[in-house]
N, C-alpha and C positions, 0 to 999 in steps of 0.2 A: 504494498499499500505506500504509497506518497503521503508526503507531511500537508500537505494541502497547503489552502493561501495563510491560516491561517498563522502558518507553524511559520514559513515564509512570510511574512512580512515583522514578527517579531525576528527573528534568526535576524534578518538584512537589517531591521531598523540601528540593530548595537553592530555593525559592521562583523562579525563571526561567523561568516558562512564558511560550510568543510569548503566552495568550491567560488572561486572571486572571478571569475568569467563570468559574466552574467549572460553573456550569449547562451554558456555549456547549460546554464542555469533556466532561459528555460525553454532549450531547447526539448530539456529530463521532463521540467514543468510538463509543454507538448506531449508530448510520447506520451506519460502518467494519466496526461486524460484521457489522453487516445483510448491510451488500451483501457481500462476500467469500463467503456460503454465497449469496446470490444469483447472483452470479454464478456460483457452481458447480453449479449446477440449468439451469441453462444449457449447462452443459458435458454435462449428465449425461443430460441431450434430442442434448446430438452425436454420443452414443456411444451412445448410445438407437442415431438412425437410421442409425449405419453399421454399430452390428453386426443389429438388425433387418434392416434393406430388404438387406443385404451388397453395399452401395456406396458408396464414397470419395471417388468422381468430385467432380472438383472439392476436395472439400482436401486443404490445402496439406500434404505430408511438411514439408517447410523448414519452414513457421512453427510446427509442434507438436511437430516437436523442439526448437525455438530455449522453446517452450514449459518444454516438457520440462527445459530443462534451466534454465529460470531456476526452477521451481519446487522443483527441488533444494536450487539454491541455499537458498533461501528456508528450504527444510526446515530445512534444516542453522544457518542462520540460528537461528530462530526456535529451533532446540536446543539450541546453545553460548545466548542467552541467556535462557532457559529460558521463553517465552513460551508460550504453551501456545495461543491465538490465531493468532498467522502457524506456526507446526508444526501446528496443524492441517488448520487450512485449503488451507496451501504442502502438509501430506504429500495432502492427499485431490488438490488437483492432478496431483501426480506419477501417483497410480494411476488417475487418469480422464484424462489427458495417453496415457502409457505403453496405455492399452487405446485409443485413439484413432489413433497413432501404429502400435501392430499393427493393425490397422482397416485405414487408409489402403495400410500394403503387404497385405496378405490379398484387399481387398478395391476397392481404386484403380485408375484405367482408363489 
């Protein structure tokens, strides 16, 4: 996970960033934001397969419950730190994880 806007602003206001080159920092931030949404798209595909085929065989309920719990914690973290990127992406993770967990319990074998 990325540190988000809150931490970046706090880190660079004190001048104590690990990387001094702002171009590198912006590139890493952009890549992190992009990959956050790309990874969500893979979860959307998993949800689509489970619900359209009504088959969740081979999908681990324990793993997806763990992903759900992690996303809930990260969503709370994003809210507390007012970091919209963390908040939005992890809120979407919560929604998709809930759909997978429900799908696994309904259609799992």
